[in-house]
C-alpha positions as CSV (number, residue, x, y, z in Angstrom):
1,M,111.0,133.7,90.9
2,K,111.0,131.6,94.0
3,Y,108.0,129.1,94.7
4,T,107.6,127.8,98.4
5,N,105.9,124.6,99.6
6,K,105.3,123.9,103.0
7,T,104.2,120.3,103.7
8,V,103.6,118.9,107.1
9,Y,103.7,115.4,107.3
10,T,100.6,114.2,109.1
11,K,99.2,110.5,109.3
12,E,97.2,111.5,106.3
13,V,100.4,112.6,104.0
14,Y,102.1,109.4,105.2
15,K,99.2,107.3,103.9
16,K,99.4,109.2,100.4
17,I,102.9,108.7,100.3
18,S,102.4,104.9,101.0
19,Y,99.8,104.3,98.7
20,Q,101.7,106.0,95.9
21,K,104.5,103.9,96.6
22,S,102.7,100.6,96.9
23,F,99.6,100.6,94.6
24,S,101.0,102.3,91.5
25,Y,100.3,100.7,88.3
26,E,103.7,99.0,87.6
27,L,103.7,97.6,91.1
28,L,100.5,96.3,91.1
29,S,100.7,94.4,87.9
30,F,104.1,92.9,89.1
31,K,102.4,91.9,92.1
32,G,99.6,90.3,90.4
33,M,101.9,88.6,88.0
34,L,104.2,87.2,90.8
35,M,101.1,86.1,92.8
36,A,99.5,84.3,90.0
37,A,103.2,82.6,89.1
38,V,103.5,81.4,92.4
39,L,99.9,80.1,92.6
40,W,100.2,78.3,89.4
41,L,103.5,76.9,90.4
42,G,101.9,75.5,93.7
43,A,98.9,74.2,91.9
44,R,101.3,72.3,89.6
45,L,103.2,70.9,92.3
46,V,100.3,69.7,94.3
47,S,98.6,68.3,91.3
48,Q,101.6,66.0,90.6
49,D,101.9,64.9,94.3
50,N,99.7,66.3,96.9
51,T,101.6,64.7,99.8
52,Q,104.7,66.9,99.2
53,F,105.2,69.4,102.0
54,G,107.3,71.9,99.7
55,A,104.2,72.0,97.2
56,W,101.8,72.8,100.1
57,L,104.3,75.5,101.2
58,V,104.4,77.1,97.9
59,V,100.5,77.1,97.9
60,I,100.4,78.6,101.2
61,F,103.0,81.2,100.3
62,G,101.2,82.2,97.1
63,A,97.6,82.4,99.1
64,V,98.6,84.0,102.2
65,V,102.3,85.6,102.2
66,I,102.1,87.2,99.1
67,P,98.8,88.9,99.5
68,V,99.7,90.1,103.2
69,S,102.9,91.6,102.2
70,F,101.8,93.3,99.1
71,F,98.2,94.3,100.0
72,I,97.5,94.5,103.5
73,Y,101.1,95.6,104.9
74,P,100.9,98.9,102.8
75,L,97.3,99.7,104.5
76,I,99.1,99.8,107.7
77,R,102.5,100.9,106.9
78,P,101.6,104.6,107.2
79,S,100.9,104.7,110.9
80,F,104.2,102.9,111.7
81,M,105.9,105.4,109.4
82,Y,104.0,108.3,111.3
83,K,105.0,107.0,114.7
84,Q,108.7,106.2,113.9
85,V,109.0,110.0,112.6
86,L,107.2,111.2,116.1
87,K,109.8,109.3,118.0
88,E,112.6,110.5,115.9
89,T,111.6,114.2,116.1
90,G,110.7,114.0,119.7
91,G,106.8,114.1,119.2
92,K,106.7,116.8,116.5
93,E,105.4,116.2,113.3
94,L,108.0,116.6,110.3
95,I,107.6,120.0,108.5
96,N,109.1,120.3,104.8
97,R,109.5,123.6,103.4
98,I,110.6,122.9,99.5
99,E,111.8,126.2,97.7
100,L,111.7,126.0,93.8
101,E,114.6,128.5,93.3
102,N,116.1,129.6,90.1
103,N,118.7,126.7,89.7
104,E,117.7,124.1,92.4
105,I,115.3,122.7,94.5
106,V,115.9,122.9,98.1
107,A,114.2,121.0,100.6
108,R,114.5,121.9,104.3
109,N,112.7,120.4,107.4
110,N,112.5,120.9,111.0
111,I,115.1,118.7,112.2
112,G,117.7,120.3,110.5
113,Q,118.2,118.3,107.3
114,K,118.5,119.7,103.9
115,L,118.3,118.4,100.3
116,V,119.1,120.1,97.4
117,R,118.6,119.0,93.5
118,S,119.4,120.5,90.3
119,Y,116.5,120.7,87.9
120,S,118.6,118.6,85.4
121,Q,118.7,115.5,87.9
122,V,114.6,115.5,87.9
123,T,113.2,112.6,85.6
124,E,109.7,112.5,86.4
125,I,107.0,114.7,88.1
126,R,104.0,113.0,89.4
127,K,100.8,114.1,90.8
128,P,99.0,111.3,92.6
129,N,96.6,111.8,95.5
130,G,96.6,115.3,96.5
131,L,100.8,115.1,96.2
132,I,103.1,116.4,94.0
133,V,106.2,113.9,93.7
134,I,109.5,114.7,92.0
135,L,111.4,111.6,91.3
136,S,115.2,111.4,90.0
137,D,117.0,108.1,89.2
138,K,119.6,108.1,91.8
139,F,117.7,110.0,95.0
140,D,114.9,109.8,97.3
141,P,111.6,111.6,95.9
142,I,110.7,115.0,97.2
143,Y,107.0,115.0,98.2
144,M,104.9,118.1,98.1
145,D,101.5,118.7,99.4
146,I,99.2,120.2,96.6
147,N,97.7,122.6,99.3
148,G,100.9,123.7,100.7
149,F,101.8,126.3,98.3
150,E,102.4,129.8,100.4
151,D,103.0,132.2,97.4
152,C,101.5,130.5,94.3
153,T,98.8,127.9,93.2
154,A,100.0,124.1,92.5
155,D,99.2,124.4,88.9
156,E,101.9,127.5,88.7
157,A,104.5,125.5,90.4
158,L,104.2,122.7,88.3
159,E,104.3,124.7,85.0
160,Y,107.4,126.3,86.5
161,L,108.8,122.9,87.3
162,Y,108.1,121.7,84.0
163,S,109.9,124.5,82.2
164,K,112.9,124.2,84.3
165,C,113.2,120.3,84.2
166,T,115.0,119.5,81.0
167,N,115.5,115.7,81.7
168,L,111.8,114.5,82.1
169,R,111.1,111.2,80.6
170,K,107.4,112.0,80.1
171,K,106.8,115.7,78.8
172,P,103.4,117.1,80.1
173,K,100.6,117.5,77.4
């Protein structure tokens, strides 16, 4: 059995990918802890000697730079990603065709790139924001639009993936 998914990388898909990368629980908790630590350090330094330039620099870094880079940049990043791909593809949207074959996952796009993963390389399968994300330890993730399946439903494809991927860290319930 072969399942096929066609994902057109529109601005909306880039938004979903960017949010999935930037606002996952693990990253948000790390970002929050880092911001709290920097602000605490800055407050301690300022309280000891509020005339030190370095202490105020730490406070400004914690109050401005960290929130902008962690929370505001991810909101504007998808449009930059989309424009970059349009530039690289000559004004065409990137189209990925992912085929779940008997022994491997094959992803091809409309600019001639090909990516092949064996099912044993897959370590995690996520389903955030209308996407299916296939993760492995050493490679870039494969993104599939949930509504992009041509010859099956997303649930059938997920069931097939779960049956084929033997090295998943989290097994589905």
